[in-house]
C-alpha positions as CSV (number, residue, x, y, z in Angstrom):
1,M,15.8,-3.1,-18.0
2,I,14.3,0.4,-18.3
3,R,16.2,2.3,-21.2
4,H,14.2,5.6,-21.4
5,H,14.2,8.4,-19.0
6,A,12.3,11.1,-21.0
7,F,8.8,10.6,-22.5
8,V,6.4,12.6,-24.5
9,I,2.6,11.9,-24.4
10,E,0.2,13.2,-27.2
11,T,-3.2,13.5,-25.5
12,E,-5.2,15.8,-23.3
13,A,-3.7,16.9,-20.0
14,E,-5.4,14.5,-17.5
15,E,-5.3,11.6,-19.5
16,G,-1.6,11.9,-20.1
17,I,-0.9,12.6,-16.4
18,A,-2.9,9.4,-15.6
19,A,-0.9,7.3,-18.1
20,A,2.4,8.8,-16.8
21,Q,1.3,7.7,-13.2
22,A,0.3,4.3,-14.5
23,W,3.7,3.8,-16.1
24,A,5.4,4.8,-12.9
25,E,3.5,2.5,-11.0
26,R,3.9,-0.3,-13.5
27,E,7.6,0.1,-14.5
28,L,9.2,1.6,-11.3
29,G,6.9,0.1,-8.6
30,M,6.2,3.6,-7.2
31,K,3.2,4.4,-5.2
32,V,1.8,7.5,-7.0
33,K,-0.9,8.8,-4.3
34,G,0.7,11.3,-1.9
35,N,4.3,10.5,-3.1
36,P,6.3,13.6,-3.0
37,D,8.6,12.0,-5.7
38,V,5.8,12.0,-8.2
39,V,5.5,15.6,-9.2
40,V,2.7,17.0,-11.5
41,L,3.0,20.2,-13.1
42,R,0.1,22.0,-15.0
43,Y,0.5,24.9,-17.4
44,G,-1.3,26.5,-20.2
45,L,1.6,28.2,-21.9
46,F,4.9,26.6,-21.0
47,S,7.6,29.3,-20.6
48,V,11.4,29.5,-20.2
49,E,10.8,30.2,-16.4
50,D,8.7,27.0,-16.1
51,A,11.5,25.1,-17.8
52,R,14.0,26.3,-15.3
53,R,11.6,25.3,-12.3
54,V,11.4,21.9,-14.0
55,S,15.3,21.6,-14.1
56,E,15.5,22.7,-10.5
57,L,12.8,20.0,-9.4
58,A,14.5,17.3,-11.3
59,A,17.9,18.0,-9.6
60,R,16.4,17.6,-6.0
61,V,17.2,14.4,-4.2
62,S,14.1,12.1,-4.0
63,F,12.4,12.0,-0.6
64,T,11.2,8.3,-0.4
65,G,13.3,6.2,-2.8
66,E,15.7,6.0,-5.6
67,H,13.3,7.6,-8.4
68,K,11.8,10.6,-9.0
69,V,9.1,11.4,-11.8
70,L,8.2,14.8,-13.1
71,I,4.9,15.0,-15.4
72,I,4.6,18.3,-17.1
73,A,1.4,18.9,-18.8
74,A,0.9,22.0,-21.2
75,S,-1.4,23.2,-24.0
76,R,1.8,24.4,-25.7
77,A,5.2,25.4,-25.0
78,Y,7.3,28.2,-26.4
79,H,10.3,27.1,-28.6
80,E,12.6,29.0,-26.0
81,A,11.3,26.9,-23.2
82,Q,11.8,23.6,-25.3
83,N,15.3,24.6,-25.8
84,A,15.7,25.3,-22.1
85,L,14.6,21.5,-21.6
86,L,17.1,20.1,-24.1
87,K,20.0,19.3,-21.7
88,L,17.5,18.0,-18.9
89,F,15.9,15.7,-21.3
90,E,19.1,14.4,-22.8
91,E,20.8,13.8,-19.5
92,P,18.3,13.7,-16.7
93,P,19.8,13.4,-13.1
94,Q,20.3,9.9,-11.8
95,G,16.9,8.1,-10.9
96,A,14.7,11.0,-12.6
97,Y,12.0,10.2,-15.2
98,L,10.5,13.0,-17.1
99,F,7.0,13.1,-19.1
100,F,5.9,15.9,-21.3
101,V,2.2,15.9,-22.0
102,L,0.7,17.9,-25.0
103,P,-2.5,17.9,-27.0
104,T,-0.4,17.6,-30.2
105,L,3.2,17.0,-30.8
106,G,3.1,19.3,-34.1
107,G,4.9,22.2,-32.2
108,L,7.5,19.8,-30.6
109,L,10.9,21.1,-31.9
110,P,13.0,18.3,-33.6
111,T,16.0,18.6,-31.2
112,L,13.7,18.1,-28.2
113,R,11.5,15.2,-30.2
114,S,14.8,13.5,-30.7
115,R,15.6,13.3,-26.9
116,V,12.3,11.5,-25.9
117,Q,10.6,8.5,-26.3
118,G,6.8,8.6,-27.4
119,L,4.7,6.7,-25.1
120,S,1.5,5.0,-26.8
121,L,-1.7,5.1,-24.7
122,S,-3.3,2.3,-26.8
123,S,-2.7,-0.3,-24.0
124,S,-4.3,2.1,-21.4
125,G,-7.6,2.4,-23.4
126,R,-6.7,5.8,-25.1
127,T,-10.0,7.7,-25.7
128,R,-10.2,10.2,-28.7
129,I,-8.6,13.4,-28.1
130,R,-11.4,16.1,-28.3
131,I,-11.4,19.0,-30.6
132,S,-11.7,22.3,-28.6
133,E,-15.0,24.2,-29.2
134,V,-13.3,27.3,-31.0
135,A,-11.5,24.7,-33.5
136,E,-14.9,22.6,-34.1
137,E,-16.7,26.1,-34.9
138,F,-14.0,27.2,-37.2
139,L,-14.0,23.8,-39.1
140,K,-17.9,23.8,-39.5
141,A,-18.4,27.4,-40.3
142,N,-18.7,28.9,-43.7
143,K,-16.5,31.1,-45.3
144,E,-18.0,34.3,-43.9
145,K,-18.2,32.9,-40.5
146,R,-14.4,32.2,-40.5
147,S,-13.9,35.4,-41.6
148,S,-15.6,36.7,-38.7
149,I,-13.9,34.5,-36.4
150,I,-10.4,35.6,-37.7
151,K,-11.2,39.2,-37.3
152,K,-12.3,38.6,-33.6
153,L,-9.0,36.9,-33.1
154,T,-6.7,39.5,-34.8
155,S,-8.4,42.7,-33.2
156,G,-6.9,42.6,-29.5
157,K,-6.9,46.0,-27.8
158,D,-4.1,45.0,-25.3
159,E,-1.3,42.6,-24.9
160,E,-3.3,40.5,-22.7
161,E,-6.2,40.2,-25.1
162,R,-3.8,39.7,-28.0
163,R,-2.2,36.7,-26.1
164,E,-5.5,35.2,-25.3
165,N,-6.5,35.6,-29.1
166,R,-3.2,33.7,-30.1
167,E,-4.0,31.1,-27.7
168,E,-7.3,30.6,-29.4
169,A,-5.7,30.7,-32.7
170,I,-3.2,27.9,-31.8
171,A,-6.3,25.9,-30.3
172,I,-7.8,26.3,-33.7
173,L,-4.7,25.0,-35.4
174,N,-4.3,22.2,-33.1
175,G,-8.0,21.0,-33.5
176,V,-7.7,21.3,-37.4
177,E,-4.8,19.1,-37.1
178,Q,-6.2,16.6,-35.0
179,A,-9.2,16.2,-37.5
180,A,-6.8,15.9,-40.2
181,Y,-4.9,13.2,-38.4
182,A,-8.1,11.3,-37.8
183,A,-9.0,11.6,-41.5
184,V,-5.7,10.2,-42.6
185,K,-6.0,7.4,-40.2
186,K,-9.3,6.6,-42.0
187,R,-7.7,6.7,-45.3
188,R,-10.0,9.5,-46.6
189,G,-7.7,10.7,-49.4
190,G,-4.5,12.9,-49.8
191,S,-6.4,16.3,-48.9
192,A,-5.9,15.7,-45.1
193,A,-2.2,14.6,-45.6
194,A,-1.6,17.8,-47.7
195,L,-3.3,19.6,-44.8
196,L,-1.1,18.3,-42.4
197,S,2.0,19.6,-44.4
198,D,0.5,22.9,-44.4
199,I,-0.2,23.0,-40.7
200,A,3.4,22.1,-40.0
201,T,4.6,25.1,-41.8
202,L,1.8,27.3,-40.3
203,R,2.7,26.2,-36.8
204,S,6.5,27.2,-37.1
205,Y,5.2,30.8,-37.8
206,L,2.3,31.0,-35.3
207,Y,4.7,30.1,-32.3
208,D,6.6,33.2,-33.1
209,R,5.0,36.1,-31.1
210,S,5.3,38.6,-33.9
211,A,3.8,36.4,-36.5
212,P,0.8,37.6,-38.5
213,V,-2.0,35.7,-37.0
214,R,-4.5,37.0,-39.5
215,M,-2.7,35.9,-42.7
216,I,-2.0,32.5,-40.9
217,L,-5.6,31.7,-40.2
218,E,-6.7,33.0,-43.5
219,H,-4.4,30.5,-45.3
220,L,-5.6,27.8,-43.1
221,S,-9.2,28.7,-43.8
222,L,-8.4,28.2,-47.4
223,V,-6.7,24.8,-47.2
224,I,-9.1,23.0,-44.9
225,P,-11.0,20.3,-47.3
226,K,-14.6,20.1,-47.2
227,G,-16.1,17.6,-45.1
228,L,-12.9,17.3,-42.8
229,I,-15.3,16.5,-39.7
C-alpha cells in the first residue's frame, strides 16, 4: 500500500522530474507521456503566487483516472512560498501526489520537511549533482578573486540586477554546500562538517530579501577549507 503522497527530491531539475515520473509509472501504473494528470511545473524562484497555483491545480479533478501527479522543480523557494504549501503537503486532495524537486534541501523549512518523504534516486542511477559555474569559480578562487566576485554581486544598480545577483549568491552557497556534503561522504575530516553548520546559518539569513549579502559571502569565503574541491 502506498503511504506517502508528498515527496521531496534533492537533485537537478530534469533528473528529479524524470525520477518523479518513473515513480508514477512504477507505483501508480500511470502513463506519463501525454497524460494531463501528470503536471510538470518548472521555476527559478518559487513564489507565493506559484504556491497558490500549485494548490489550485492539485484541487482539480483528474482527467483520466483516480490519480494526479504534480511535479514542482525550482532552483529555490521563498520561505513564504513554502509556508503556503504546508496545508497542501500535509493533506493533499484525494488521489493527488506531490513532488518538490530542489538542487539542495538546505533551505527547506523544517515545517515543510516534516510533511514530506525524501525520495532517494540511488535505485535510478543517480548522477552527481553538478556544481554551478559561479560556485566552482568561487571555490577555486584565491582571496583577492573572491573579493572581486563578492563586490560584483553586491553592487546591483536596480532591483532586477540585485535580484539576479542574489540568485548567483544563493547558487554559490548551494554549490559550496554540495562540495561540503561530498567531502563529508568521503570522510575528509571535520572541516567540511563544520562548514555545513555554517552554511545552514548563513542560508537562513540569505533567504531574507533584506539580508546583507556582502557580509554573508565574506563570511562564507573565510570558512571554506582549502582543497574542498
